[in-house]
LUMVO-115583 format. One record per residue (C-alpha): x, y, z; residue in three letters; residue number from 1. Coordinates in Angstrom, 2 decimals, padded with zeros to 5 digits. Last residue first. Example, Ala and Ser with C-alpha at 12.3 -4.5 7.8 and 13.67 -1.06 7.14 Angstrom:
! LUMVO-115583
      px      py      pz rolum kolpa
  013.67 -001.06  007.14   SER     2
  012.30 -004.50  007.80   ALA     1
***
This chain:
! LUMVO-115583
      px      py      pz rolum kolpa
 -021.44 -028.73  005.44   UNK   309
 -020.10 -025.69  003.53   UNK   308
 -021.13 -025.54 -000.13   UNK   307
 -017.97 -025.48 -002.19   UNK   306
 -016.10 -023.03 -004.39   UNK   305
 -012.72 -024.23 -005.67   UNK   304
 -009.61 -022.17 -004.95   UNK   303
 -006.54 -021.43 -007.06   UNK   302
 -003.83 -018.87 -006.28   UNK   301
 -001.47 -018.44 -009.23   UNK   300
  002.09 -017.26 -008.76   UNK   299
  004.25 -014.59 -007.17   UNK   298
  006.41 -013.23 -009.99   UNK   297
  003.41 -012.83 -012.25   UNK   296
  000.17 -012.17 -010.30   UNK   295
 -002.65 -014.66 -010.87   UNK   294
 -005.94 -015.27 -009.09   UNK   293
 -007.80 -018.46 -010.03   UNK   292
 -011.39 -019.08 -008.92   UNK   291
 -013.05 -022.46 -009.46   UNK   290
 -016.83 -022.82 -009.55   UNK   289
 -018.58 -025.95 -008.28   UNK   288
 -020.88 -024.13 -005.89   UNK   287
 -021.66 -020.67 -007.21   UNK   286
 -019.76 -017.41 -007.24   UNK   285
 -021.45 -014.24 -008.43   UNK   284
 -022.12 -012.49 -011.74   UNK   283
 -024.18 -009.30 -011.51   UNK   282
 -022.99 -008.23 -014.97   UNK   281
 -019.35 -008.01 -014.03   UNK   280
 -019.16 -004.93 -011.82   UNK   279
 -021.14 -006.70 -009.14   UNK   278
 -018.41 -009.30 -008.81   UNK   277
 -015.10 -007.49 -009.11   UNK   276
 -014.36 -006.49 -012.71   UNK   275
 -012.29 -003.33 -012.21   UNK   274
 -009.12 -003.44 -010.13   UNK   273
 -008.77 -004.55 -006.50   UNK   272
 -007.23 -002.98 -003.43   UNK   271
 -003.82 -002.99 -001.73   UNK   270
 -004.25 -005.88  000.68   UNK   269
 -001.91 -005.02  003.57   UNK   268
 -000.85 -008.07  005.55   UNK   267
  000.78 -008.02  008.99   UNK   266
  003.44 -010.71  009.35   UNK   265
  005.96 -008.53  011.13   UNK   264
  004.23 -005.63  012.90   UNK   263
  002.70 -002.33  011.82   UNK   262
  001.74 -000.06  014.70   UNK   261
 -001.62  001.63  014.20   UNK   260
 -002.81  005.03  012.99   UNK   259
  000.36  006.72  011.70   UNK   258
  001.50  003.26  010.59   UNK   257
 -001.53  003.05  008.28   UNK   256
 -000.79  006.34  006.54   UNK   255
  002.94  005.73  006.07   UNK   254
  002.42  002.14  004.92   UNK   253
 -000.28  003.20  002.48   UNK   252
  001.76  006.05  001.06   UNK   251
  004.79  003.80  000.56   UNK   250
  002.54  001.17 -001.14   UNK   249
  000.90  003.43 -003.66   UNK   248
 -002.45  005.16 -003.20   UNK   247
 -004.51  005.53 -006.37   UNK   246
 -003.39  002.15 -007.70   UNK   245
 -003.04  002.17 -011.48   UNK   244
  000.56  000.94 -011.52   UNK   243
 -000.75 -002.24 -009.90   UNK   242
 -002.19 -003.31 -013.24   UNK   241
 -005.61 -004.75 -013.98   UNK   240
 -007.51 -007.68 -015.42   UNK   239
 -010.56 -009.20 -013.78   UNK   238
 -013.09 -011.72 -015.09   UNK   237
 -011.03 -013.90 -017.44   UNK   236
 -012.88 -017.18 -017.98   UNK   235
 -011.08 -020.34 -016.82   UNK   234
 -013.84 -021.38 -014.45   UNK   233
 -013.66 -017.93 -012.84   UNK   232
 -010.41 -016.16 -013.72   UNK   231
 -008.65 -013.29 -011.99   UNK   230
 -005.74 -011.31 -013.37   UNK   229
 -003.42 -008.70 -011.87   UNK   228
 -000.41 -007.44 -013.82   UNK   227
  002.55 -006.04 -011.91   UNK   226
  004.48 -002.79 -012.30   UNK   225
  003.80 -001.06 -008.98   UNK   224
  005.50 -003.86 -007.05   UNK   223
  008.73 -003.00 -008.93   UNK   222
  011.64 -005.43 -009.23   UNK   221
  009.90 -008.16 -007.27   UNK   220
  012.41 -010.78 -006.05   UNK   219
  014.04 -008.38 -003.59   UNK   218
  010.70 -008.06 -001.81   UNK   217
  010.54 -011.77 -000.98   UNK   216
  007.90 -013.68 -002.91   UNK   215
  005.35 -015.00 -000.44   UNK   214
  003.64 -018.16 -001.60   UNK   213
  000.40 -019.61 -002.97   UNK   212
 -000.88 -017.54 -001.41   UNK   211
 -004.04 -016.19  000.22   UNK   210
 -007.74 -017.05  000.08   UNK   209
 -009.51 -014.46  002.22   UNK   208
 -013.22 -015.30  002.56   UNK   207
 -012.67 -018.66  004.23   UNK   206
 -014.56 -017.75  007.39   UNK   205
 -016.87 -014.82  006.66   UNK   204
 -015.61 -011.32  007.41   UNK   203
 -016.01 -009.35  004.17   UNK   202
 -019.82 -009.37  004.28   UNK   201
 -019.53 -007.78  007.72   UNK   200
 -018.23 -004.62  006.05   UNK   199
 -020.83 -004.45  003.27   UNK   198
 -023.65 -005.11  005.74   UNK   197
 -022.16 -002.44  008.01   UNK   196
 -022.16  000.12  005.20   UNK   195
 -025.68 -000.75  004.01   UNK   194
 -027.00 -000.67  007.62   UNK   193
 -025.89  002.90  008.29   UNK   192
 -029.28  004.65  008.29   UNK   191
 -031.40  001.73  009.46   UNK   190
 -033.07 -000.58  007.00   UNK   189
 -036.24 -002.13  008.42   UNK   188
 -036.23 -005.78  007.39   UNK   187
 -039.51 -007.06  005.98   UNK   186
 -038.10 -010.26  004.51   UNK   185
 -034.51 -011.15  005.33   UNK   184
 -032.79 -012.74  002.30   UNK   183
 -030.83 -009.57  001.55   UNK   182
 -029.20 -009.97  004.97   UNK   181
 -025.73 -009.88  003.34   UNK   180
 -026.01 -009.32 -000.39   UNK   179
 -022.48 -008.42 -001.41   UNK   178
 -020.74 -011.27  000.38   UNK   177
 -017.09 -010.56 -000.35   UNK   176
 -014.01 -012.58 -001.26   UNK   175
 -010.90 -010.42 -000.90   UNK   174
 -008.63 -012.72 -002.90   UNK   173
 -005.05 -012.25 -001.70   UNK   172
 -001.81 -012.77 -003.61   UNK   171
  001.59 -012.40 -001.94   UNK   170
  004.35 -009.86 -001.53   UNK   169
  007.52 -009.48  000.49   UNK   168
  009.22 -008.44  003.69   UNK   167
  008.30 -004.77  003.47   UNK   166
  009.54 -002.44  006.23   UNK   165
  012.41 -001.06  004.11   UNK   164
  009.75 -000.05  001.59   UNK   163
  008.38  002.55  003.99   UNK   162
  011.51  004.60  004.66   UNK   161
  010.85  007.44  002.19   UNK   160
  007.14  007.31  003.02   UNK   159
  007.97  007.99  006.67   UNK   158
  006.92  005.36  009.22   UNK   157
  004.90  006.69  012.14   UNK   156
  005.10  003.30  013.88   UNK   155
  007.19  000.36  012.74   UNK   154
  007.90 -003.33  013.04   UNK   153
  009.80 -004.92  010.19   UNK   152
  008.65 -007.68  007.87   UNK   151
  005.29 -006.48  006.60   UNK   150
  003.69 -008.57  003.87   UNK   149
  002.10 -006.53  001.09   UNK   148
 -000.91 -008.04 -000.63   UNK   147
 -001.61 -007.64 -004.34   UNK   146
 -005.33 -008.05 -004.86   UNK   145
 -007.86 -010.17 -006.74   UNK   144
 -011.43 -009.37 -005.70   UNK   143
 -014.28 -011.91 -005.87   UNK   142
 -018.02 -011.79 -005.29   UNK   141
 -020.52 -013.78 -003.25   UNK   140
 -024.11 -012.61 -003.79   UNK   139
 -026.45 -014.69 -001.62   UNK   138
 -024.31 -016.73  000.78   UNK   137
 -025.90 -016.31  004.21   UNK   136
 -026.76 -020.02  004.53   UNK   135
 -023.19 -021.01  003.69   UNK   134
 -020.73 -021.03  000.80   UNK   133
 -017.16 -022.01  001.60   UNK   132
 -014.16 -021.05 -000.55   UNK   131
 -012.40 -024.39 -000.85   UNK   130
 -008.70 -024.82 -000.08   UNK   129
 -006.44 -025.25 -003.10   UNK   128
 -004.10 -022.38 -002.19   UNK   127
 -004.59 -021.46  001.43   UNK   126
 -007.41 -020.16  003.58   UNK   125
 -007.61 -016.96  005.60   UNK   124
 -010.92 -015.52  006.81   UNK   123
 -010.16 -016.63  010.39   UNK   122
 -007.45 -013.94  010.42   UNK   121
 -010.16 -011.28  010.66   UNK   120
 -010.56 -008.75  007.82   UNK   119
 -009.92 -005.08  008.50   UNK   118
 -010.98 -001.86  006.79   UNK   117
 -009.26  001.14  005.26   UNK   116
 -010.44  003.89  002.91   UNK   115
 -007.36  005.85  001.87   UNK   114
 -007.73  009.65  001.92   UNK   113
 -008.94  012.02 -000.80   UNK   112
 -007.92  015.39 -002.22   UNK   111
 -009.33  015.37 -005.75   UNK   110
 -007.03  016.63 -008.53   UNK   109
 -006.63  013.22 -010.16   UNK   108
 -010.41  012.85 -010.31   UNK   107
 -012.33  010.20 -008.39   UNK   106
 -015.49  008.90 -010.08   UNK   105
 -018.70  008.92 -008.04   UNK   104
 -019.77  005.61 -006.58   UNK   103
 -021.74  002.68 -008.02   UNK   102
 -019.27 -000.12 -007.42   UNK   101
 -018.32  000.01 -011.11   UNK   100
 -017.18  003.61 -010.58   UNK    99
 -014.93  002.81 -007.61   UNK    98
 -013.54 -000.19 -009.50   UNK    97
 -012.56  002.09 -012.38   UNK    96
 -010.63  004.37 -010.04   UNK    95
 -008.54  001.70 -008.32   UNK    94
 -007.91  002.01 -004.55   UNK    93
 -011.60  001.87 -003.67   UNK    92
 -011.45 -000.14 -000.47   UNK    91
 -008.03 -000.97  000.91   UNK    90
 -007.50 -003.88  003.29   UNK    89
 -005.59 -004.44  006.50   UNK    88
 -005.19 -008.02  007.68   UNK    87
 -003.75 -007.66  011.16   UNK    86
 -001.86 -009.78  013.68   UNK    85
 -001.25 -012.40  011.06   UNK    84
 -002.33 -015.94  011.93   UNK    83
 -001.57 -018.29  009.04   UNK    82
  001.12 -016.32  007.23   UNK    81
  001.72 -018.23  003.97   UNK    80
 -001.89 -019.49  003.94   UNK    79
 -001.60 -023.29  003.82   UNK    78
 -000.26 -025.34  000.95   UNK    77
 -001.09 -029.01  000.66   UNK    76
  001.79 -030.99 -000.77   UNK    75
  002.22 -033.20 -003.84   UNK    74
  002.20 -030.47 -006.49   UNK    73
  005.16 -028.73 -004.84   UNK    72
  007.27 -031.87 -005.13   UNK    71
  009.06 -032.24 -001.79   UNK    70
  012.77 -031.48 -001.56   UNK    69
  015.05 -033.67  000.48   UNK    68
  015.80 -035.68 -002.65   UNK    67
  017.63 -032.65 -004.04   UNK    66
  019.99 -032.65 -001.07   UNK    65
  019.74 -029.76  001.37   UNK    64
  022.69 -027.37  001.18   UNK    63
  020.59 -024.71 -000.53   UNK    62
  018.07 -024.89  002.33   UNK    61
  020.74 -024.06  004.90   UNK    60
  021.91 -021.21  002.70   UNK    59
  018.34 -019.89  002.63   UNK    58
  018.17 -020.00  006.42   UNK    57
  021.49 -018.16  006.65   UNK    56
  020.20 -015.53  004.23   UNK    55
  017.11 -015.10  006.40   UNK    54
  019.32 -014.58  009.45   UNK    53
  021.34 -011.92  007.64   UNK    52
  018.13 -010.15  006.57   UNK    51
  016.93 -009.96  010.20   UNK    50
  014.09 -012.30  011.09   UNK    49
  010.46 -011.17  011.39   UNK    48
  009.36 -012.80  008.13   UNK    47
  011.29 -015.95  008.92   UNK    46
  009.50 -016.25  012.26   UNK    45
  006.17 -015.61  010.53   UNK    44
  007.08 -018.38  008.09   UNK    43
  007.08 -020.77  010.99   UNK    42
  009.33 -022.96  013.14   UNK    41
  012.59 -021.69  011.73   UNK    40
  015.71 -023.88  011.41   UNK    39
  018.60 -021.62  012.39   UNK    38
  019.05 -023.40  015.74   UNK    37
  019.67 -026.53  013.68   UNK    36
  023.00 -025.10  012.55   UNK    35
  024.90 -027.95  014.11   UNK    34
  022.75 -030.13  011.92   UNK    33
  020.72 -033.13  012.98   UNK    32
  017.52 -031.64  011.62   UNK    31
  018.14 -028.42  009.73   UNK    30
  016.72 -029.50  006.39   UNK    29
  013.77 -031.13  008.15   UNK    28
  012.74 -027.82  009.69   UNK    27
  013.22 -025.94  006.45   UNK    26
  011.11 -028.39  004.42   UNK    25
  012.53 -027.60  000.99   UNK    24
  009.86 -027.32 -001.68   UNK    23
  010.29 -028.66 -005.20   UNK    22
  009.26 -027.12 -008.50   UNK    21
  012.78 -026.78 -009.91   UNK    20
  012.75 -023.03 -009.21   UNK    19
  012.75 -023.71 -005.49   UNK    18
  010.01 -023.07 -002.95   UNK    17
  011.43 -022.57  000.56   UNK    16
  009.33 -024.10  003.29   UNK    15
  007.76 -023.40  006.64   UNK    14
  005.85 -026.27  008.25   UNK    13
  002.31 -026.41  009.59   UNK    12
  001.26 -029.66  011.25   UNK    11
 -001.20 -032.33  010.16   UNK    10
  001.44 -034.80  009.01   UNK     9
  003.04 -032.11  006.87   UNK     8
  000.98 -029.13  005.78   UNK     7
  002.60 -026.23  003.98   UNK     6
  003.73 -022.67  004.56   UNK     5
  005.56 -021.14  001.63   UNK     4
  008.51 -018.86  000.89   UNK     3
  009.68 -017.71 -002.53   UNK     2
  013.17 -016.25 -002.76   UNK     1
***
């Protein structure tokens, strides 16, 4: 099943995307029904629901008449989970991307740990929403990533149990300002400024396009056997495969949950392959560009680039 969050009359609504290209408004599908109590108010509520409850919601959608469905192309999609408790991201989870970023190559025999950072929920935008450029936009790069959506709360989760905590998967573009403060003349660089500039460059509003949907875990046979592609203005800029991740999803869930409690709706962006911004001949996003991130089985996330007012 593919779940979406969309805009209807200025309000967020959860929907079920069907194979015929229509979206069932789950709130409208339950209106006037004895089963109305099963009509969810948000995709986060669906994410946190027990599997039996999710099946009941899907059955409710199946009983909706065809005319009750909205053409997917006619609606504005929002980020699938609009206000997750945490957006956890992996830096350097693909070997070639580590090298293109200017760091020493990681060998198979090296004992390393995941490099984690957070993005605020205000970074999130949906499919079709513009990536905003502002006065600090100097070197804005792109990073297509598979994002794991947590569906079951857990702390100290064992690797063997990790996948039972996954609700589904979506696409996330970890847009990054790679030249933060580069415009400041005469700046004295303190010892850790490059790291904090890199980190804060991930936090701009609109710098986490996400969507277009969440494909439930059962709909992805193997999350470590997916192609990742990113296009800028139709030109292929990134191409990778999730099988090349250094740390796989069970390891990530186990490591992260040993540090912080994972909750329904939390997103884990699993890192990006080679070809992200600086690794592509110093190419960066400009006003008027369009970025498309594609993962088969989930869909294509498209976002124009616009100068913010």
